[in-house]
Backbone as JSON Lines, residues from 0, in Angstrom:
{"i":0,"aa":"M","n":[-13.47,10.96,-201.87],"ca":[-12.17,10.91,-202.5],"c":[-11.62,12.33,-202.62]}
{"i":1,"aa":"S","n":[-10.36,12.51,-202.3],"ca":[-9.78,13.84,-202.34],"c":[-9.28,14.17,-203.74]}
{"i":2,"aa":"C","n":[-9.16,15.44,-203.98],"ca":[-8.65,15.94,-205.25],"c":[-7.16,15.62,-205.35]}
{"i":3,"aa":"I","n":[-6.73,15.19,-206.52],"ca":[-5.32,14.9,-206.76],"c":[-4.68,16.12,-207.4]}
{"i":4,"aa":"I","n":[-3.59,16.59,-206.78],"ca":[-2.87,17.75,-207.27],"c":[-1.51,17.3,-207.78]}
{"i":5,"aa":"I","n":[-1.25,17.54,-209.06],"ca":[0.07,17.29,-209.65],"c":[0.83,18.61,-209.59]}
{"i":6,"aa":"N","n":[1.96,18.6,-208.92],"ca":[2.7,19.82,-208.62],"c":[3.86,20.06,-209.58]}
{"i":7,"aa":"D","n":[3.84,21.2,-210.23],"ca":[4.95,21.66,-211.05],"c":[5.92,22.42,-210.14]}
{"i":8,"aa":"A","n":[7.16,22.48,-210.55],"ca":[8.18,23.15,-209.74],"c":[7.83,24.61,-209.47]}
{"i":9,"aa":"S","n":[7.31,25.31,-210.47],"ca":[7.03,26.74,-210.29],"c":[6.05,26.98,-209.16]}
{"i":10,"aa":"A","n":[5.04,26.14,-209.05],"ca":[4.05,26.3,-207.98],"c":[4.66,25.98,-206.62]}
{"i":11,"aa":"L","n":[5.42,24.91,-206.55],"ca":[6.04,24.55,-205.28],"c":[7.02,25.63,-204.82]}
{"i":12,"aa":"I","n":[7.76,26.19,-205.75],"ca":[8.7,27.25,-205.39],"c":[7.95,28.46,-204.86]}
{"i":13,"aa":"D","n":[6.85,28.83,-205.51],"ca":[6.07,29.97,-205.02],"c":[5.43,29.67,-203.66]}
{"i":14,"aa":"L","n":[4.97,28.45,-203.45],"ca":[4.39,28.1,-202.15],"c":[5.45,28.16,-201.06]}
{"i":15,"aa":"K","n":[6.66,27.75,-201.39],"ca":[7.76,27.84,-200.42],"c":[8.08,29.3,-200.13]}
{"i":16,"aa":"K","n":[8.2,30.11,-201.18],"ca":[8.48,31.54,-200.97],"c":[7.4,32.18,-200.11]}
{"i":17,"aa":"G","n":[6.16,31.77,-200.32],"ca":[5.05,32.31,-199.55],"c":[4.93,31.73,-198.15]}
{"i":18,"aa":"E","n":[5.86,30.87,-197.78],"ca":[5.91,30.25,-196.45],"c":[4.62,29.49,-196.13]}
{"i":19,"aa":"L","n":[4.14,28.74,-197.12],"ca":[2.89,27.99,-196.95],"c":[3.08,26.47,-196.91]}
{"i":20,"aa":"L","n":[4.28,25.97,-197.08],"ca":[4.47,24.52,-197.14],"c":[3.9,23.81,-195.92]}
{"i":21,"aa":"H","n":[4.06,24.41,-194.76],"ca":[3.64,23.73,-193.52],"c":[2.13,23.64,-193.33]}
{"i":22,"aa":"V","n":[1.34,24.38,-194.11],"ca":[-0.12,24.33,-193.94],"c":[-0.83,23.55,-195.04]}
{"i":23,"aa":"L","n":[-0.1,23.1,-196.05],"ca":[-0.73,22.42,-197.18],"c":[-1.43,21.12,-196.78]}
{"i":24,"aa":"G","n":[-0.9,20.43,-195.79],"ca":[-1.49,19.17,-195.35],"c":[-2.88,19.32,-194.77]}
{"i":25,"aa":"A","n":[-3.27,20.54,-194.44],"ca":[-4.61,20.77,-193.89],"c":[-5.69,20.71,-194.97]}
{"i":26,"aa":"L","n":[-5.28,20.76,-196.21],"ca":[-6.25,20.69,-197.32],"c":[-6.54,19.23,-197.66]}
{"i":27,"aa":"P","n":[-7.73,18.95,-198.12],"ca":[-8.12,17.55,-198.42],"c":[-7.67,17.11,-199.81]}
{"i":28,"aa":"F","n":[-6.4,17.32,-200.1],"ca":[-5.86,16.99,-201.41],"c":[-4.85,15.86,-201.3]}
{"i":29,"aa":"R","n":[-4.7,15.15,-202.38],"ca":[-3.63,14.17,-202.51],"c":[-2.57,14.85,-203.37]}
{"i":30,"aa":"W","n":[-1.41,15.11,-202.81],"ca":[-0.35,15.88,-203.43],"c":[0.64,14.94,-204.11]}
{"i":31,"aa":"I","n":[0.89,15.15,-205.4],"ca":[1.81,14.31,-206.18],"c":[2.89,15.19,-206.8]}
{"i":32,"aa":"V","n":[4.14,14.76,-206.67],"ca":[5.26,15.43,-207.32],"c":[5.95,14.4,-208.21]}
{"i":33,"aa":"P","n":[5.95,14.61,-209.52],"ca":[6.69,13.69,-210.4],"c":[8.17,13.66,-210.0]}
{"i":34,"aa":"L","n":[8.74,12.48,-209.97],"ca":[10.12,12.3,-209.53],"c":[11.11,13.24,-210.24]}
{"i":35,"aa":"P","n":[11.02,13.41,-211.57],"ca":[12.0,14.32,-212.21],"c":[11.93,15.75,-211.65]}
{"i":36,"aa":"I","n":[10.76,16.18,-211.24],"ca":[10.62,17.53,-210.67],"c":[11.4,17.6,-209.36]}
{"i":37,"aa":"R","n":[11.22,16.6,-208.52],"ca":[11.92,16.6,-207.23],"c":[13.43,16.49,-207.43]}
{"i":38,"aa":"E","n":[13.85,15.67,-208.34],"ca":[15.28,15.39,-208.51],"c":[16.03,16.47,-209.28]}
{"i":39,"aa":"E","n":[15.35,17.16,-210.19],"ca":[16.06,18.08,-211.09],"c":[15.73,19.55,-210.89]}
{"i":40,"aa":"E","n":[14.53,19.85,-210.43],"ca":[14.13,21.25,-210.37],"c":[13.98,21.79,-208.96]}
{"i":41,"aa":"M","n":[14.02,20.95,-207.99],"ca":[13.75,21.39,-206.63],"c":[15.02,21.36,-205.78]}
{"i":42,"aa":"L","n":[16.14,21.67,-206.38],"ca":[17.42,21.6,-205.69],"c":[17.52,22.61,-204.55]}
{"i":43,"aa":"S","n":[16.74,23.68,-204.62],"ca":[16.78,24.68,-203.56],"c":[15.98,24.25,-202.32]}
{"i":44,"aa":"F","n":[15.23,23.16,-202.44],"ca":[14.47,22.67,-201.3],"c":[15.4,21.88,-200.38]}
{"i":45,"aa":"S","n":[15.36,22.2,-199.12],"ca":[16.21,21.52,-198.14],"c":[15.56,20.2,-197.72]}
{"i":46,"aa":"G","n":[16.32,19.41,-196.99],"ca":[15.77,18.18,-196.42],"c":[14.57,18.49,-195.53]}
{"i":47,"aa":"Q","n":[14.65,19.6,-194.8],"ca":[13.53,20.0,-193.94],"c":[12.3,20.37,-194.77]}
{"i":48,"aa":"D","n":[12.5,21.04,-195.9],"ca":[11.37,21.37,-196.78],"c":[10.67,20.08,-197.23]}
{"i":49,"aa":"W","n":[11.47,19.09,-197.65],"ca":[10.88,17.83,-198.11],"c":[10.21,17.08,-196.96]}
{"i":50,"aa":"A","n":[10.78,17.17,-195.78],"ca":[10.15,16.54,-194.61],"c":[8.8,17.2,-194.32]}
{"i":51,"aa":"T","n":[8.75,18.51,-194.47],"ca":[7.48,19.23,-194.28],"c":[6.45,18.77,-195.3]}
{"i":52,"aa":"L","n":[6.87,18.65,-196.56],"ca":[5.95,18.21,-197.61],"c":[5.51,16.76,-197.39]}
{"i":53,"aa":"E","n":[6.43,15.91,-197.01],"ca":[6.07,14.51,-196.74],"c":[5.1,14.42,-195.58]}
{"i":54,"aa":"A","n":[5.3,15.25,-194.55],"ca":[4.38,15.27,-193.41],"c":[2.99,15.75,-193.84]}
{"i":55,"aa":"A","n":[2.96,16.59,-194.88],"ca":[1.69,17.08,-195.42],"c":[1.04,16.06,-196.35]}
{"i":56,"aa":"G","n":[1.73,14.95,-196.6],"ca":[1.15,13.9,-197.43],"c":[1.62,13.89,-198.86]}
{"i":57,"aa":"F","n":[2.63,14.67,-199.2],"ca":[3.13,14.68,-200.56],"c":[3.73,13.33,-200.92]}
{"i":58,"aa":"E","n":[3.45,12.9,-202.15],"ca":[3.97,11.64,-202.67],"c":[4.83,11.93,-203.89]}
{"i":59,"aa":"I","n":[5.9,11.16,-204.05],"ca":[6.74,11.27,-205.23],"c":[6.29,10.19,-206.21]}
{"i":60,"aa":"F","n":[6.05,10.59,-207.46],"ca":[5.55,9.68,-208.48],"c":[6.64,9.42,-209.51]}
{"i":61,"aa":"D","n":[7.09,8.17,-209.59],"ca":[8.08,7.77,-210.58],"c":[7.33,7.29,-211.82]}
{"i":62,"aa":"L","n":[7.42,8.06,-212.88],"ca":[6.67,7.75,-214.09],"c":[7.11,6.41,-214.69]}
{"i":63,"aa":"P","n":[6.15,5.56,-215.06],"ca":[6.51,4.32,-215.74],"c":[7.0,4.62,-217.16]}
{"i":64,"aa":"P","n":[7.7,3.68,-217.76],"ca":[8.3,3.92,-219.09],"c":[7.32,4.41,-220.15]}
{"i":65,"aa":"D","n":[6.1,3.9,-220.16],"ca":[5.16,4.36,-221.19],"c":[4.81,5.83,-221.01]}
{"i":66,"aa":"M","n":[4.74,6.3,-219.77],"ca":[4.45,7.72,-219.54],"c":[5.66,8.59,-219.88]}
{"i":67,"aa":"V","n":[6.85,8.08,-219.65],"ca":[8.06,8.81,-220.04],"c":[8.07,8.98,-221.56]}
{"i":68,"aa":"G","n":[7.75,7.9,-222.28],"ca":[7.67,7.99,-223.74],"c":[6.61,8.99,-224.19]}
{"i":69,"aa":"E","n":[5.47,8.98,-223.51],"ca":[4.41,9.93,-223.83],"c":[4.88,11.37,-223.57]}
{"i":70,"aa":"A","n":[5.62,11.57,-222.48],"ca":[6.13,12.91,-222.16],"c":[7.07,13.41,-223.26]}
{"i":71,"aa":"F","n":[7.91,12.52,-223.77],"ca":[8.82,12.94,-224.84],"c":[8.07,13.2,-226.14]}
{"i":72,"aa":"A","n":[6.98,12.5,-226.36],"ca":[6.15,12.79,-227.54],"c":[5.5,14.17,-227.4]}
{"i":73,"aa":"V","n":[5.04,14.49,-226.21],"ca":[4.47,15.82,-225.96],"c":[5.56,16.89,-226.17]}
{"i":74,"aa":"R","n":[6.74,16.6,-225.71],"ca":[7.87,17.55,-225.85],"c":[8.16,17.82,-227.33]}
{"i":75,"aa":"R","n":[8.11,16.77,-228.15],"ca":[8.33,16.98,-229.59],"c":[7.23,17.84,-230.19]}
{"i":76,"aa":"A","n":[6.01,17.64,-229.73],"ca":[4.88,18.4,-230.26],"c":[4.86,19.85,-229.75]}
{"i":77,"aa":"F","n":[5.4,20.06,-228.55],"ca":[5.39,21.38,-227.94],"c":[6.8,21.71,-227.43]}
{"i":78,"aa":"P","n":[7.7,22.08,-228.33],"ca":[9.11,22.27,-227.96],"c":[9.35,23.39,-226.96]}
{"i":79,"aa":"R","n":[8.38,24.26,-226.75],"ca":[8.56,25.33,-225.76],"c":[8.4,24.82,-224.34]}
{"i":80,"aa":"L","n":[7.83,23.62,-224.19],"ca":[7.71,23.01,-222.86],"c":[9.02,22.31,-222.54]}
{"i":81,"aa":"S","n":[9.41,22.36,-221.27],"ca":[10.57,21.59,-220.84],"c":[10.16,20.12,-220.69]}
{"i":82,"aa":"A","n":[11.14,19.26,-220.63],"ca":[10.84,17.84,-220.4],"c":[10.08,17.68,-219.09]}
{"i":83,"aa":"N","n":[10.48,18.42,-218.06],"ca":[9.81,18.3,-216.77],"c":[8.38,18.82,-216.81]}
{"i":84,"aa":"D","n":[8.13,19.87,-217.61],"ca":[6.74,20.31,-217.82],"c":[5.92,19.16,-218.4]}
{"i":85,"aa":"C","n":[6.51,18.46,-219.36],"ca":[5.81,17.35,-220.01],"c":[5.55,16.2,-219.03]}
{"i":86,"aa":"F","n":[6.5,15.96,-218.12],"ca":[6.29,14.93,-217.09],"c":[5.1,15.3,-216.21]}
{"i":87,"aa":"C","n":[4.98,16.57,-215.87],"ca":[3.84,17.02,-215.06],"c":[2.53,16.85,-215.84]}
{"i":88,"aa":"L","n":[2.55,17.23,-217.1],"ca":[1.35,17.13,-217.92],"c":[0.88,15.69,-218.06]}
{"i":89,"aa":"V","n":[1.77,14.78,-218.42],"ca":[1.33,13.39,-218.6],"c":[0.95,12.77,-217.26]}
{"i":90,"aa":"S","n":[1.54,13.22,-216.16],"ca":[1.12,12.75,-214.84],"c":[-0.31,13.18,-214.55]}
{"i":91,"aa":"A","n":[-0.62,14.44,-214.88],"ca":[-1.97,14.95,-214.65],"c":[-2.99,14.2,-215.5]}
{"i":92,"aa":"V","n":[-2.61,13.86,-216.73],"ca":[-3.51,13.09,-217.6],"c":[-3.64,11.66,-217.07]}
{"i":93,"aa":"G","n":[-2.53,11.1,-216.59],"ca":[-2.52,9.72,-216.1],"c":[-3.35,9.51,-214.85]}
{"i":94,"aa":"Y","n":[-3.35,10.49,-213.96],"ca":[-4.21,10.45,-212.79],"c":[-5.53,11.07,-213.23]}
{"i":95,"aa":"K","n":[-6.5,10.27,-213.48],"ca":[-7.76,10.78,-214.01],"c":[-8.33,11.88,-213.12]}
{"i":96,"aa":"N","n":[-8.76,12.95,-213.75],"ca":[-9.37,14.1,-213.08],"c":[-8.43,14.8,-212.1]}
{"i":97,"aa":"A","n":[-7.13,14.7,-212.32],"ca":[-6.17,15.41,-211.48],"c":[-6.13,16.88,-211.89]}
{"i":98,"aa":"V","n":[-5.7,17.69,-210.95],"ca":[-5.5,19.12,-211.18],"c":[-4.01,19.35,-211.31]}
{"i":99,"aa":"L","n":[-3.62,20.08,-212.33],"ca":[-2.22,20.46,-212.51],"c":[-2.02,21.81,-211.84]}
{"i":100,"aa":"L","n":[-1.09,21.87,-210.91],"ca":[-0.78,23.11,-210.2],"c":[0.5,23.67,-210.78]}
{"i":101,"aa":"T","n":[0.39,24.8,-211.47],"ca":[1.56,25.39,-212.13],"c":[1.4,26.9,-212.26]}
{"i":102,"aa":"G","n":[2.53,27.56,-212.37],"ca":[2.54,28.98,-212.68],"c":[3.08,29.23,-214.07]}
{"i":103,"aa":"D","n":[3.36,28.18,-214.8],"ca":[3.95,28.26,-216.13],"c":[2.85,28.47,-217.17]}
{"i":104,"aa":"A","n":[2.87,29.61,-217.86],"ca":[1.81,29.96,-218.81],"c":[1.73,28.99,-219.98]}
{"i":105,"aa":"E","n":[2.88,28.59,-220.52],"ca":[2.87,27.68,-221.67],"c":[2.32,26.31,-221.27]}
{"i":106,"aa":"L","n":[2.75,25.81,-220.12],"ca":[2.25,24.53,-219.64],"c":[0.75,24.61,-219.38]}
{"i":107,"aa":"R","n":[0.31,25.7,-218.8],"ca":[-1.12,25.91,-218.54],"c":[-1.91,25.85,-219.85]}
{"i":108,"aa":"S","n":[-1.41,26.51,-220.88],"ca":[-2.1,26.56,-222.17],"c":[-2.21,25.17,-222.79]}
{"i":109,"aa":"V","n":[-1.12,24.43,-222.8],"ca":[-1.14,23.08,-223.4],"c":[-2.04,22.16,-222.58]}
{"i":110,"aa":"A","n":[-1.97,22.27,-221.26],"ca":[-2.8,21.41,-220.4],"c":[-4.28,21.69,-220.63]}
{"i":111,"aa":"Q","n":[-4.65,22.95,-220.69],"ca":[-6.06,23.3,-220.9],"c":[-6.54,22.81,-222.26]}
{"i":112,"aa":"A","n":[-5.68,22.86,-223.26],"ca":[-6.05,22.36,-224.59],"c":[-6.29,20.86,-224.56]}
{"i":113,"aa":"R","n":[-5.7,20.18,-223.58],"ca":[-5.9,18.73,-223.42],"c":[-6.94,18.42,-222.36]}
{"i":114,"aa":"D","n":[-7.73,19.41,-222.0],"ca":[-8.82,19.27,-221.02],"c":[-8.34,18.86,-219.63]}
{"i":115,"aa":"V","n":[-7.15,19.33,-219.26],"ca":[-6.64,19.12,-217.91],"c":[-6.99,20.36,-217.1]}
{"i":116,"aa":"E","n":[-7.57,20.17,-215.92],"ca":[-7.86,21.3,-215.04],"c":[-6.54,21.85,-214.51]}
{"i":117,"aa":"V","n":[-6.37,23.16,-214.6],"ca":[-5.12,23.8,-214.2],"c":[-5.42,24.97,-213.27]}
{"i":118,"aa":"H","n":[-4.62,25.05,-212.22],"ca":[-4.72,26.19,-211.29],"c":[-3.33,26.57,-210.84]}
{"i":119,"aa":"G","n":[-3.26,27.72,-210.17],"ca":[-2.0,28.22,-209.63],"c":[-2.08,28.35,-208.12]}
{"i":120,"aa":"V","n":[-1.06,28.96,-207.55],"ca":[-0.96,29.03,-206.09],"c":[-2.04,29.91,-205.47]}
{"i":121,"aa":"L","n":[-2.58,30.86,-206.2],"ca":[-3.67,31.67,-205.62],"c":[-4.9,30.81,-205.37]}
{"i":122,"aa":"W","n":[-5.11,29.8,-206.19],"ca":[-6.21,28.84,-205.99],"c":[-5.99,28.08,-204.68]}
{"i":123,"aa":"I","n":[-4.74,27.71,-204.42],"ca":[-4.42,27.03,-203.16],"c":[-4.67,27.97,-202.0]}
{"i":124,"aa":"L","n":[-4.23,29.22,-202.12],"ca":[-4.47,30.2,-201.07],"c":[-5.97,30.35,-200.82]}
{"i":125,"aa":"D","n":[-6.77,30.4,-201.88],"ca":[-8.22,30.5,-201.72],"c":[-8.78,29.31,-200.95]}
{"i":126,"aa":"H","n":[-8.28,28.12,-201.23],"ca":[-8.74,26.93,-200.51],"c":[-8.31,26.98,-199.04]}
{"i":127,"aa":"L","n":[-7.1,27.43,-198.79],"ca":[-6.64,27.57,-197.4],"c":[-7.52,28.55,-196.65]}
{"i":128,"aa":"C","n":[-7.89,29.63,-197.3],"ca":[-8.76,30.64,-196.69],"c":[-10.17,30.09,-196.44]}
{"i":129,"aa":"A","n":[-10.75,29.5,-197.48],"ca":[-12.13,29.0,-197.38],"c":[-12.28,27.91,-196.32]}
{"i":130,"aa":"S","n":[-11.26,27.08,-196.19],"ca":[-11.34,25.97,-195.23],"c":[-10.84,26.39,-193.84]}
{"i":131,"aa":"Q","n":[-10.4,27.62,-193.72],"ca":[-9.84,28.12,-192.46],"c":[-8.75,27.18,-191.93]}
{"i":132,"aa":"A","n":[-7.91,26.72,-192.87],"ca":[-6.86,25.76,-192.56],"c":[-5.68,26.37,-191.82]}
{"i":133,"aa":"C","n":[-5.61,27.69,-191.84],"ca":[-4.51,28.36,-191.13],"c":[-4.96,29.77,-190.77]}
{"i":134,"aa":"D","n":[-4.17,30.4,-189.95],"ca":[-4.44,31.77,-189.53],"c":[-4.39,32.7,-190.74]}
{"i":135,"aa":"V","n":[-5.27,33.66,-190.78],"ca":[-5.33,34.62,-191.88],"c":[-4.01,35.39,-192.01]}
{"i":136,"aa":"A","n":[-3.31,35.6,-190.92],"ca":[-2.03,36.32,-190.97],"c":[-1.02,35.58,-191.85]}
{"i":137,"aa":"I","n":[-1.07,34.26,-191.86],"ca":[-0.18,33.47,-192.71],"c":[-0.48,33.72,-194.18]}
{"i":138,"aa":"L","n":[-1.76,33.8,-194.51],"ca":[-2.17,34.06,-195.89],"c":[-1.81,35.48,-196.32]}
{"i":139,"aa":"R","n":[-2.02,36.44,-195.42],"ca":[-1.65,37.83,-195.73],"c":[-0.16,37.96,-195.97]}
{"i":140,"aa":"R","n":[0.63,37.26,-195.14],"ca":[2.09,37.3,-195.3],"c":[2.49,36.72,-196.66]}
{"i":141,"aa":"A","n":[1.87,35.61,-197.06],"ca":[2.17,35.0,-198.36],"c":[1.88,35.98,-199.48]}
{"i":142,"aa":"L","n":[0.75,36.64,-199.42],"ca":[0.4,37.62,-200.47],"c":[1.39,38.77,-200.52]}
{"i":143,"aa":"T","n":[1.82,39.24,-199.36],"ca":[2.81,40.32,-199.31],"c":[4.13,39.87,-199.9]}
{"i":144,"aa":"I","n":[4.57,38.69,-199.53],"ca":[5.82,38.15,-200.07],"c":[5.74,38.04,-201.59]}
{"i":145,"aa":"W","n":[4.64,37.45,-202.08],"ca":[4.48,37.27,-203.52],"c":[4.43,38.6,-204.26]}
{"i":146,"aa":"S","n":[3.76,39.59,-203.67],"ca":[3.61,40.87,-204.37],"c":[4.9,41.66,-204.44]}
{"i":147,"aa":"T","n":[5.85,41.36,-203.55],"ca":[7.09,42.12,-203.53],"c":[8.28,41.36,-204.12]}
{"i":148,"aa":"D","n":[8.09,40.12,-204.51],"ca":[9.18,39.31,-205.06],"c":[9.12,39.39,-206.58]}
{"i":149,"aa":"P","n":[10.12,40.0,-207.22],"ca":[10.09,40.14,-208.68],"c":[10.15,38.81,-209.43]}
{"i":150,"aa":"A","n":[10.6,37.74,-208.76],"ca":[10.67,36.43,-209.42],"c":[9.33,35.7,-209.4]}
{"i":151,"aa":"V","n":[8.39,36.19,-208.61],"ca":[7.06,35.59,-208.54],"c":[6.18,36.31,-209.55]}
{"i":152,"aa":"R","n":[5.61,35.54,-210.48],"ca":[4.84,36.15,-211.57],"c":[3.35,35.9,-211.41]}
{"i":153,"aa":"L","n":[2.82,36.38,-210.32],"ca":[1.38,36.28,-210.09],"c":[0.73,37.6,-210.47]}
{"i":154,"aa":"P","n":[-0.52,37.55,-210.93],"ca":[-1.18,38.81,-211.33],"c":[-1.41,39.71,-210.11]}
{"i":155,"aa":"Q","n":[-0.82,40.89,-210.15],"ca":[-0.91,41.82,-209.02],"c":[-2.36,42.16,-208.69]}
{"i":156,"aa":"R","n":[-3.18,42.26,-209.7],"ca":[-4.6,42.58,-209.46],"c":[-5.25,41.5,-208.6]}
{"i":157,"aa":"E","n":[-4.98,40.24,-208.88],"ca":[-5.55,39.14,-208.11],"c":[-5.0,39.11,-206.68]}
{"i":158,"aa":"I","n":[-3.73,39.45,-206.53],"ca":[-3.16,39.53,-205.18],"c":[-3.85,40.65,-204.4]}
{"i":159,"aa":"T","n":[-4.02,41.81,-205.03],"ca":[-4.66,42.95,-204.38],"c":[-6.09,42.63,-203.96]}
{"i":160,"aa":"I","n":[-6.83,41.94,-204.82],"ca":[-8.2,41.53,-204.49],"c":[-8.19,40.67,-203.23]}
{"i":161,"aa":"R","n":[-7.29,39.71,-203.17],"ca":[-7.23,38.81,-202.01],"c":[-6.75,39.55,-200.76]}
{"i":162,"aa":"Q","n":[-5.83,40.47,-200.92],"ca":[-5.39,41.26,-199.77],"c":[-6.56,42.04,-199.2]}
{"i":163,"aa":"G","n":[-7.4,42.58,-200.08],"ca":[-8.59,43.31,-199.61],"c":[-9.56,42.41,-198.87]}
{"i":164,"aa":"R","n":[-9.76,41.2,-199.35],"ca":[-10.66,40.25,-198.7],"c":[-10.16,39.83,-197.33]}
{"i":165,"aa":"L","n":[-8.84,39.76,-197.19],"ca":[-8.25,39.27,-195.94],"c":[-7.98,40.39,-194.93]}
{"i":166,"aa":"S","n":[-8.29,41.65,-195.31],"ca":[-8.06,42.78,-194.39],"c":[-9.04,42.77,-193.25]}
């Protein structure tokens, strides 16, 4: 059984910026995007971007009413989270043993407090590297893009470590 990855917008945006969308399907993961994330936060993604993700096996998850209610309860308890953050969190809880992929520090903190496994895009890059799912030049380019983009908030030290490994 493959690992289930619940994707937050921040992670998907960083993966797109890093030009990695086309290689994600090489990983043995089941990729899930909650519908509100796709409809409300991913407006910068083109039809081609979504076609690439669908070809990689990405699935859109429409939360049932009980999970929507649970998400709003989480939102009341943690007002610093957006509604869409809460949709990702309850999706990760709903898919037993799912991994939440996010770059959002507050969401990461709340998820970990609820015993949800959480990782960011560097974890995905590590998996791409370990599985030799793509050429190393693609991974090096992603790290360079991330390290020079002020909107990407990845730890520079971790990027530098990976750049050294991939040299």
